[in-house]
C-alpha positions, 0 to 999 in steps of 0.5 A: 500500500502506497504511503501518501501525506495529505495536508488540508485546510478550509477557510470562509469569508463570513460564516456562512459565506464564500468558502475555500479549501486547499490540499497538498498531496505528497507522494514520492517527492511529488506534490499535487496542489488542489483547491476550490471555492464555493458560496454560502458555506461554512468553515467546517464544511470547507475543512471537511471538503479539503480532506474529502477532495484530497482523498478523492484524488488518490488513484488507489487505496493508500495509507495516508497521513492527513494533517489538518488544523481542524479539531472538528475534523481530526477529533472525529477520527481520533476520539471515535466520534465518527464511528458513533455517528455512523452507528446512530444514523448520523445523529449526535449523542442527544439524538439531534441531527448531525451538522454536515452529515452529508460530508461526514458520510462521504468522508467515512466512506472514503476512510474505509477505502484508505488507511488513515492517520489523522494528525492535528497541526496548529493553524497559522503557525510554522507548518509550511504545508498548513500555511500553503493550504491556508493560502490555497483556500484563501486565494480560492476565495479571493479569485471566486469573489473576483468572478462575481 
């Protein structure tokens, strides 16, 4: 199984507002940068979308280290919340509907294809790739606004 590193970040101008996401995939000394923006979204949706799109760019099942500054995303896996949500029909422990359930379901499905290791990084710090993903996401927002 190929070992890949994926850095991700999401951003939003207004929350909700225009959002952007960015990801960098690293394999065998090669880097692939992907990013996009959309309107009427939230920061959390963009954080999840960045991971989803990174995983969707893998051509075969891989072992992936996924770096994110989103505790929302990382803790769902590290603390087992996502498994609990899946078992409960995508409801929270208080039986209320889970926010962003559509994205969580897609990410959960992708997590079954790949062997994932989630790593929380400090946002807007000294992590070169996290900063690059933030720039990809915020530039996507700026470019989207210019097209309006």
